[in-house]
N, CA and C atoms as a LAMMPS dump frame, in Angstrom:
ITEM: TIMESTEP
0
ITEM: NUMBER OF ATOMS
477
ITEM: BOX BOUNDS ff ff ff
-5.0000000000000000e+02 5.0000000000000000e+02
-5.0000000000000000e+02 5.0000000000000000e+02
-5.0000000000000000e+02 5.0000000000000000e+02
ITEM: ATOMS id mol type element x y z
1 1 1 N 0.86 -1.171 0
2 1 2 C 0.006 0.002 0.001
3 1 3 C 0.891 1.221 -0.001
4 2 1 N 0.533 2.213 -0.773
5 2 2 C 1.254 3.47 -0.794
6 2 3 C 0.88 4.263 0.451
7 3 1 N 1.845 4.559 1.282
8 3 2 C 1.582 5.325 2.497
9 3 3 C 1.258 6.757 2.134
10 4 1 N 0.333 7.372 2.866
11 4 2 C -0.088 8.735 2.577
12 4 3 C 1.014 9.752 2.808
13 5 1 N 0.828 10.918 2.213
14 5 2 C 1.813 11.985 2.292
15 5 3 C 1.382 13.102 3.254
16 6 1 N 0.22 13.009 3.834
17 6 2 C -0.312 14.075 4.681
18 6 3 C 0.286 14.111 6.066
19 7 1 N -0.35 14.847 6.924
20 7 2 C 0.103 15.026 8.294
21 7 3 C 0.019 13.694 9.046
22 8 1 N 1.065 13.31 9.741
23 8 2 C 1.067 12.024 10.456
24 8 3 C -0.034 11.896 11.51
25 9 1 N -0.442 13 12.121
26 9 2 C -1.511 12.933 13.127
27 9 3 C -2.851 12.594 12.487
28 10 1 N -3.101 13.091 11.278
29 10 2 C -4.351 12.771 10.573
30 10 3 C -4.334 11.293 10.197
31 11 1 N -3.236 10.866 9.598
32 11 2 C -3.083 9.454 9.238
33 11 3 C -3.271 8.569 10.483
34 12 1 N -2.621 8.928 11.58
35 12 2 C -2.714 8.147 12.809
36 12 3 C -4.113 8.074 13.365
37 13 1 N -4.841 9.177 13.315
38 13 2 C -6.217 9.19 13.845
39 13 3 C -7.112 8.286 13.013
40 14 1 N -6.939 8.309 11.706
41 14 2 C -7.766 7.465 10.842
42 14 3 C -7.347 5.999 11.003
43 15 1 N -6.059 5.753 11.168
44 15 2 C -5.576 4.391 11.382
45 15 3 C -6.173 3.841 12.693
46 16 1 N -6.28 4.691 13.714
47 16 2 C -6.896 4.265 14.979
48 16 3 C -8.344 3.821 14.767
49 17 1 N -9.057 4.5 13.838
50 17 2 C -10.415 4.076 13.515
51 17 3 C -10.384 2.657 12.954
52 18 1 N -9.396 2.349 12.145
53 18 2 C -9.247 0.993 11.632
54 18 3 C -8.995 -0.014 12.733
55 19 1 N -8.181 0.362 13.714
56 19 2 C -7.926 -0.536 14.851
57 19 3 C -9.195 -0.761 15.656
58 20 1 N -9.997 0.277 15.825
59 20 2 C -11.278 0.129 16.526
60 20 3 C -12.204 -0.806 15.766
61 21 1 N -12.247 -0.683 14.425
62 21 2 C -13.062 -1.578 13.603
63 21 3 C -12.667 -3.041 13.854
64 22 1 N -11.382 -3.348 13.733
65 22 2 C -10.963 -4.747 13.838
66 22 3 C -11.156 -5.279 15.252
67 23 1 N -10.858 -4.473 16.257
68 23 2 C -11.05 -4.9 17.642
69 23 3 C -12.52 -5.173 17.943
70 24 1 N -13.377 -4.263 17.492
71 24 2 C -14.806 -4.42 17.706
72 24 3 C -15.335 -5.631 16.956
73 25 1 N -14.931 -5.77 15.7
74 25 2 C -15.387 -6.916 14.912
75 25 3 C -14.988 -8.234 15.562
76 26 1 N -13.76 -8.334 15.993
77 26 2 C -13.292 -9.593 16.6
78 26 3 C -14.049 -9.927 17.882
79 27 1 N -14.332 -8.913 18.666
80 27 2 C -15.089 -9.144 19.91
81 27 3 C -16.526 -9.568 19.591
82 28 1 N -17.138 -8.89 18.635
83 28 2 C -18.502 -9.268 18.242
84 28 3 C -18.547 -10.677 17.68
85 29 1 N -17.558 -11.021 16.852
86 29 2 C -17.495 -12.361 16.26
87 29 3 C -17.339 -13.429 17.342
88 30 1 N -16.514 -13.135 18.337
89 30 2 C -16.303 -14.081 19.439
90 30 3 C -17.607 -14.294 20.212
91 31 1 N -18.34 -13.236 20.441
92 31 2 C -19.572 -13.334 21.241
93 31 3 C -20.773 -13.863 20.471
94 32 1 N -20.915 -13.424 19.187
95 32 2 C -22.159 -13.68 18.477
96 32 3 C -22.004 -14.467 17.173
97 33 1 N -20.768 -14.741 16.769
98 33 2 C -20.538 -15.442 15.509
99 33 3 C -20.298 -14.453 14.371
100 34 1 N -19.735 -14.969 13.315
101 34 2 C -19.317 -14.146 12.168
102 34 3 C -20.484 -13.405 11.505
103 35 1 N -21.565 -14.113 11.213
104 35 2 C -22.695 -13.508 10.503
105 35 3 C -23.288 -12.34 11.285
106 36 1 N -23.498 -12.53 12.568
107 36 2 C -24.074 -11.457 13.396
108 36 3 C -23.077 -10.302 13.559
109 37 1 N -21.795 -10.612 13.669
110 37 2 C -20.77 -9.553 13.784
111 37 3 C -20.778 -8.686 12.527
112 38 1 N -20.861 -9.308 11.374
113 38 2 C -20.919 -8.558 10.106
114 38 3 C -22.178 -7.698 10.063
115 39 1 N -23.282 -8.26 10.445
116 39 2 C -24.554 -7.523 10.434
117 39 3 C -24.496 -6.295 11.344
118 40 1 N -23.961 -6.476 12.536
119 40 2 C -23.852 -5.35 13.489
120 40 3 C -22.89 -4.302 12.957
121 41 1 N -21.725 -4.729 12.482
122 41 2 C -20.739 -3.766 11.983
123 41 3 C -21.274 -2.976 10.787
124 42 1 N -21.989 -3.63 9.896
125 42 2 C -22.561 -2.914 8.733
126 42 3 C -23.65 -1.953 9.191
127 43 1 N -24.421 -2.358 10.16
128 43 2 C -25.488 -1.494 10.676
129 43 3 C -24.91 -0.227 11.33
130 44 1 N -23.892 -0.404 12.14
131 44 2 C -23.237 0.737 12.788
132 44 3 C -22.562 1.637 11.745
133 45 1 N -21.873 1.025 10.785
134 45 2 C -21.218 1.793 9.735
135 45 3 C -22.245 2.587 8.936
136 46 1 N -23.359 1.959 8.623
137 46 2 C -24.431 2.62 7.878
138 46 3 C -24.968 3.825 8.669
139 47 1 N -25.26 3.625 9.935
140 47 2 C -25.8 4.718 10.751
141 47 3 C -24.839 5.899 10.807
142 48 1 N -23.546 5.622 10.946
143 48 2 C -22.543 6.689 10.967
144 48 3 C -22.496 7.379 9.607
145 49 1 N -22.586 6.622 8.531
146 49 2 C -22.584 7.204 7.197
147 49 3 C -23.761 8.125 6.945
148 50 1 N -24.924 7.749 7.456
149 50 2 C -26.117 8.606 7.325
150 50 3 C -25.864 9.939 8.027
151 51 1 N -25.281 9.904 9.207
152 51 2 C -24.969 11.142 9.931
153 51 3 C -24.047 12.045 9.135
154 52 1 N -22.991 11.463 8.563
155 52 2 C -22.025 12.238 7.786
156 52 3 C -22.65 12.727 6.488
157 53 1 N -23.428 11.886 5.839
158 53 2 C -24.034 12.235 4.558
159 53 3 C -24.942 13.44 4.623
160 54 1 N -25.615 13.648 5.753
161 54 2 C -26.5 14.812 5.858
162 54 3 C -25.709 16.123 5.72
163 55 1 N -24.446 16.124 6.124
164 55 2 C -23.639 17.333 6.017
165 55 3 C -23.182 17.619 4.578
166 56 1 N -23.406 16.664 3.685
167 56 2 C -22.987 16.845 2.286
168 56 3 C -24.177 16.906 1.332
169 57 1 N -25.381 17.002 1.88
170 57 2 C -26.592 16.978 1.063
171 57 3 C -26.683 18.139 0.078
172 58 1 N -25.981 19.226 0.349
173 58 2 C -26.039 20.363 -0.565
174 58 3 C -25.405 20.041 -1.927
175 59 1 N -24.659 18.943 -2.04
176 59 2 C -24.004 18.588 -3.293
177 59 3 C -24.836 17.689 -4.185
178 60 1 N -25.789 16.956 -3.574
179 60 2 C -26.6 16.037 -4.367
180 60 3 C -27.642 16.789 -5.16
181 61 1 N -28.064 16.334 -6.278
182 61 2 C -27.705 15.052 -6.877
183 61 3 C -26.61 15.131 -7.961
184 62 1 N -26.138 16.371 -8.334
185 62 2 C -25.242 16.448 -9.475
186 62 3 C -24.007 17.322 -9.28
187 63 1 N -23.738 17.796 -8.104
188 63 2 C -22.552 18.634 -7.914
189 63 3 C -21.348 17.723 -7.643
190 64 1 N -20.808 17.177 -8.725
191 64 2 C -19.72 16.23 -8.589
192 64 3 C -18.407 16.912 -8.201
193 65 1 N -18.225 18.144 -8.623
194 65 2 C -17.054 18.913 -8.176
195 65 3 C -17.115 19.119 -6.662
196 66 1 N -18.297 19.478 -6.172
197 66 2 C -18.476 19.723 -4.737
198 66 3 C -18.25 18.482 -3.902
199 67 1 N -18.848 17.353 -4.325
200 67 2 C -18.685 16.124 -3.554
201 67 3 C -17.249 15.606 -3.66
202 68 1 N -16.595 15.925 -4.763
203 68 2 C -15.19 15.551 -4.896
204 68 3 C -14.353 16.28 -3.845
205 69 1 N -14.572 17.582 -3.708
206 69 2 C -13.816 18.346 -2.713
207 69 3 C -14.167 17.938 -1.294
208 70 1 N -15.462 17.708 -1.019
209 70 2 C -15.91 17.409 0.33
210 70 3 C -15.654 15.951 0.743
211 71 1 N -15.643 15.039 -0.184
212 71 2 C -15.559 13.611 0.143
213 71 3 C -14.269 12.966 -0.369
214 72 1 N -14.078 13.021 -1.676
215 72 2 C -12.953 12.337 -2.298
216 72 3 C -11.615 12.912 -1.846
217 73 1 N -11.525 14.217 -1.757
218 73 2 C -10.259 14.865 -1.414
219 73 3 C -10.117 15.17 0.085
220 74 1 N -11.034 14.62 0.864
221 74 2 C -10.967 14.852 2.305
222 74 3 C -10.34 13.626 2.974
223 75 1 N -9.534 13.796 3.952
224 75 2 C -8.999 15.056 4.467
225 75 3 C -7.732 15.471 3.712
226 76 1 N -7.289 16.646 4.022
227 76 2 C -5.99 17.179 3.58
228 76 3 C -5.827 17.213 2.069
229 77 1 N -6.902 17.595 1.37
230 77 2 C -6.857 17.704 -0.076
231 77 3 C -6.367 16.399 -0.733
232 78 1 N -6.715 15.279 -0.138
233 78 2 C -6.398 13.97 -0.708
234 78 3 C -5.103 13.362 -0.241
235 79 1 N -4.322 14.055 0.565
236 79 2 C -3.008 13.529 0.954
237 79 3 C -3.098 12.226 1.762
238 80 1 N -4.151 12.033 2.519
239 80 2 C -4.245 10.869 3.386
240 80 3 C -4.596 9.602 2.609
241 81 1 N -5.61 9.654 1.762
242 81 2 C -6.063 8.487 1.016
243 81 3 C -5.495 8.425 -0.412
244 82 1 N -4.853 9.499 -0.837
245 82 2 C -4.22 9.589 -2.158
246 82 3 C -5.133 9.087 -3.276
247 83 1 N -6.266 9.756 -3.475
248 83 2 C -7.192 9.304 -4.488
249 83 3 C -6.647 9.473 -5.916
250 84 1 N -6.856 8.454 -6.72
251 84 2 C -6.581 8.5 -8.15
252 84 3 C -7.933 8.772 -8.81
253 85 1 N -8.165 10.031 -9.127
254 85 2 C -9.448 10.417 -9.734
255 85 3 C -9.357 10.07 -11.228
256 86 1 N -10.045 9.021 -11.587
257 86 2 C -9.976 8.507 -12.948
258 86 3 C -10.969 9.192 -13.876
259 87 1 N -12.016 9.709 -13.263
260 87 2 C -13.01 10.45 -14.035
261 87 3 C -13.71 11.419 -13.104
262 88 1 N -13.882 12.654 -13.558
263 88 2 C -14.685 13.658 -12.868
264 88 3 C -15.284 14.516 -13.952
265 89 1 N -16.58 14.333 -14.196
266 89 2 C -17.267 15.115 -15.227
267 89 3 C -18.709 15.31 -14.825
268 90 1 N -19.541 15.75 -15.755
269 90 2 C -20.948 16.036 -15.44
270 90 3 C -21.77 14.781 -15.186
271 91 1 N -21.199 13.601 -15.475
272 91 2 C -21.905 12.341 -15.262
273 91 3 C -21.512 11.663 -13.958
274 92 1 N -20.395 12.075 -13.362
275 92 2 C -20.004 11.464 -12.112
276 92 3 C -18.511 11.446 -11.869
277 93 1 N -18.13 10.625 -10.913
278 93 2 C -16.742 10.49 -10.48
279 93 3 C -16.414 9.005 -10.438
280 94 1 N -15.205 8.686 -10.852
281 94 2 C -14.639 7.359 -10.607
282 94 3 C -13.312 7.581 -9.929
283 95 1 N -13.152 7.011 -8.749
284 95 2 C -11.933 7.261 -7.948
285 95 3 C -11.458 5.979 -7.289
286 96 1 N -10.162 5.767 -7.351
287 96 2 C -9.51 4.63 -6.687
288 96 3 C -8.64 5.206 -5.581
289 97 1 N -8.862 4.754 -4.373
290 97 2 C -7.998 5.17 -3.275
291 97 3 C -6.708 4.356 -3.347
292 98 1 N -5.579 5.044 -3.412
293 98 2 C -4.3 4.336 -3.526
294 98 3 C -3.639 4.151 -2.153
295 99 1 N -4.158 4.783 -1.142
296 99 2 C -3.683 4.618 0.233
297 99 3 C -4.901 4.548 1.142
298 100 1 N -4.778 3.834 2.255
299 100 2 C -5.893 3.723 3.196
300 100 3 C -5.357 3.396 4.582
301 101 1 N -5.344 4.39 5.49
302 101 2 C -4.876 4.136 6.844
303 101 3 C -5.708 3.091 7.573
304 102 1 N -6.985 2.983 7.209
305 102 2 C -7.848 1.984 7.859
306 102 3 C -7.383 0.591 7.468
307 103 1 N -7.183 0.355 6.19
308 103 2 C -6.679 -0.931 5.726
309 103 3 C -5.276 -1.177 6.247
310 104 1 N -4.449 -0.13 6.277
311 104 2 C -3.092 -0.273 6.831
312 104 3 C -3.142 -0.796 8.255
313 105 1 N -4.097 -0.322 9.054
314 105 2 C -4.235 -0.784 10.434
315 105 3 C -4.514 -2.279 10.464
316 106 1 N -5.346 -2.733 9.55
317 106 2 C -5.694 -4.149 9.504
318 106 3 C -4.505 -4.995 9.068
319 107 1 N -3.763 -4.528 8.087
320 107 2 C -2.567 -5.237 7.637
321 107 3 C -1.563 -5.296 8.788
322 108 1 N -1.316 -4.14 9.444
323 108 2 C -0.359 -4.077 10.539
324 108 3 C -0.796 -4.9 11.747
325 109 1 N -2.109 -5.155 11.866
326 109 2 C -2.645 -5.968 12.972
327 109 3 C -2.57 -7.463 12.678
328 110 1 N -2.06 -7.801 11.504
329 110 2 C -1.949 -9.211 11.163
330 110 3 C -3.206 -9.838 10.615
331 111 1 N -4.149 -9.042 10.16
332 111 2 C -5.373 -9.585 9.588
333 111 3 C -5.049 -10.366 8.318
334 112 1 N -5.741 -11.452 8.12
335 112 2 C -5.621 -12.202 6.875
336 112 3 C -6.311 -11.427 5.752
337 113 1 N -6.023 -11.788 4.519
338 113 2 C -6.708 -11.145 3.388
339 113 3 C -8.212 -11.341 3.506
340 114 1 N -8.635 -12.519 3.941
341 114 2 C -10.073 -12.789 4.095
342 114 3 C -10.7 -11.87 5.145
343 115 1 N -10.007 -11.665 6.271
344 115 2 C -10.542 -10.776 7.308
345 115 3 C -10.565 -9.325 6.815
346 116 1 N -9.543 -8.914 6.062
347 116 2 C -9.541 -7.567 5.507
348 116 3 C -10.721 -7.377 4.555
349 117 1 N -10.972 -8.357 3.717
350 117 2 C -12.117 -8.261 2.816
351 117 3 C -13.43 -8.154 3.584
352 118 1 N -13.566 -8.913 4.655
353 118 2 C -14.767 -8.842 5.49
354 118 3 C -14.905 -7.466 6.138
355 119 1 N -13.801 -6.952 6.684
356 119 2 C -13.826 -5.635 7.33
357 119 3 C -14.127 -4.543 6.306
358 120 1 N -13.584 -4.636 5.101
359 120 2 C -13.91 -3.662 4.056
360 120 3 C -15.393 -3.706 3.714
361 121 1 N -15.937 -4.911 3.642
362 121 2 C -17.368 -5.052 3.395
363 121 3 C -18.185 -4.354 4.492
364 122 1 N -17.784 -4.559 5.721
365 122 2 C -18.472 -3.897 6.846
366 122 3 C -18.324 -2.384 6.759
367 123 1 N -17.121 -1.913 6.546
368 123 2 C -16.846 -0.472 6.517
369 123 3 C -17.467 0.216 5.311
370 124 1 N -17.624 -0.496 4.204
371 124 2 C -18.182 0.123 2.994
372 124 3 C -19.628 0.577 3.18
373 125 1 N -20.311 0.03 4.164
374 125 2 C -21.686 0.483 4.44
375 125 3 C -21.673 1.957 4.843
376 126 1 N -20.603 2.413 5.462
377 126 2 C -20.432 3.83 5.821
378 126 3 C -20.372 4.704 4.566
379 127 1 N -19.503 4.348 3.636
380 127 2 C -19.347 5.131 2.415
381 127 3 C -20.645 5.174 1.626
382 128 1 N -21.26 4.01 1.44
383 128 2 C -22.512 3.937 0.681
384 128 3 C -23.591 4.802 1.332
385 129 1 N -23.75 4.684 2.641
386 129 2 C -24.796 5.46 3.333
387 129 3 C -24.504 6.951 3.259
388 130 1 N -23.248 7.35 3.414
389 130 2 C -22.898 8.776 3.347
390 130 3 C -23.207 9.342 1.978
391 131 1 N -22.79 8.651 0.936
392 131 2 C -23.004 9.153 -0.424
393 131 3 C -24.479 9.127 -0.814
394 132 1 N -25.189 8.074 -0.462
395 132 2 C -26.612 8.004 -0.765
396 132 3 C -27.41 9.039 0.025
397 133 1 N -27.056 9.26 1.275
398 133 2 C -27.736 10.275 2.08
399 133 3 C -27.462 11.669 1.517
400 134 1 N -26.269 11.872 0.96
401 134 2 C -25.932 13.151 0.34
402 134 3 C -26.676 13.36 -0.975
403 135 1 N -27.307 12.326 -1.501
404 135 2 C -28.119 12.46 -2.697
405 135 3 C -27.55 11.834 -3.962
406 136 1 N -26.551 10.982 -3.817
407 136 2 C -25.896 10.347 -4.959
408 136 3 C -26.155 8.843 -4.976
409 137 1 N -25.909 8.262 -6.133
410 137 2 C -25.831 6.799 -6.242
411 137 3 C -24.35 6.471 -6.217
412 138 1 N -24.023 5.28 -5.772
413 138 2 C -22.618 4.889 -5.797
414 138 3 C -22.491 3.393 -5.989
415 139 1 N -21.353 3.032 -6.544
416 139 2 C -20.976 1.651 -6.714
417 139 3 C -19.58 1.54 -6.144
418 140 1 N -19.356 0.571 -5.294
419 140 2 C -18.062 0.42 -4.639
420 140 3 C -17.493 -0.971 -4.961
421 141 1 N -16.319 -0.974 -5.575
422 141 2 C -15.583 -2.223 -5.785
423 141 3 C -14.559 -2.316 -4.669
424 142 1 N -14.756 -3.259 -3.813
425 142 2 C -13.868 -3.425 -2.668
426 142 3 C -12.532 -4.034 -3.102
427 143 1 N -11.489 -3.679 -2.361
428 143 2 C -10.176 -4.285 -2.577
429 143 3 C -10.3 -5.791 -2.419
430 144 1 N -9.502 -6.491 -3.178
431 144 2 C -9.353 -7.938 -2.988
432 144 3 C -7.883 -8.291 -3.191
433 145 1 N -7.461 -9.432 -2.688
434 145 2 C -6.058 -9.822 -2.795
435 145 3 C -5.56 -9.763 -4.244
436 146 1 N -4.377 -9.207 -4.389
437 146 2 C -3.789 -9.054 -5.704
438 146 3 C -4.026 -7.7 -6.347
439 147 1 N -4.956 -6.932 -5.8
440 147 2 C -5.238 -5.602 -6.327
441 147 3 C -4.378 -4.579 -5.599
442 148 1 N -4.014 -3.53 -6.306
443 148 2 C -3.267 -2.424 -5.696
444 148 3 C -4.207 -1.502 -4.94
445 149 1 N -3.636 -0.705 -4.022
446 149 2 C -4.403 0.321 -3.338
447 149 3 C -5.526 -0.239 -2.51
448 150 1 N -6.664 0.431 -2.605
449 150 2 C -7.831 0.003 -1.848
450 150 3 C -9.043 -0.017 -2.755
451 151 1 N -10.127 0.618 -2.342
452 151 2 C -11.4 0.481 -3.047
453 151 3 C -11.541 1.472 -4.202
454 152 1 N -12.362 1.081 -5.171
455 152 2 C -12.72 1.899 -6.315
456 152 3 C -14.176 2.302 -6.14
457 153 1 N -14.456 3.585 -6.237
458 153 2 C -15.821 4.083 -6.038
459 153 3 C -16.261 4.875 -7.255
460 154 1 N -17.487 4.598 -7.681
461 154 2 C -18.13 5.358 -8.757
462 154 3 C -19.311 6.082 -8.134
463 155 1 N -19.339 7.399 -8.304
464 155 2 C -20.395 8.245 -7.763
465 155 3 C -21.139 8.845 -8.939
466 156 1 N -22.457 8.629 -8.978
467 156 2 C -23.279 9.121 -10.077
468 156 3 C -24.561 9.748 -9.522
469 157 1 N -25.342 10.292 -10.417
470 157 2 C -26.639 10.858 -10.039
471 157 3 C -27.601 9.727 -9.702
472 158 1 N -28.391 9.953 -8.638
473 158 2 C -29.425 8.975 -8.286
474 158 3 C -30.49 8.981 -9.387
475 159 1 N -30.94 7.801 -9.768
476 159 2 C -31.995 7.751 -10.79
477 159 3 C -33.345 7.618 -10.168
């Protein structure tokens, strides 16, 4: 993974969020089993995404420049997640994150590729809920073993 170029404190704070995800997931899995742990983690991620998405509602449904600045390039004008903006036009955005402190936390914690994929699935409910609450449609291709960087997201107008 390409390490971010931004402020180390920002990277560290986001990486801590990743550590909280994996610690919480493992405890839930131990208590309730894998299926229920995934369900709870996705539900919590979704609820948090809805809260964040309301603050970006002024950009929906077609202000792709605005959502790019508020979401894709946040924080630190993209220095933390190092987005590769593959498309930004009047029809939408396609962006691949080339760095991810959250995923870095999981790698550094010794998570298997399978566990990382599960955690990304849980965490992606946050992104989807935030973007949909802001008034957009989105498609998220999660990282999988053998792929560079992290997730690929397509943001378009809700139909």
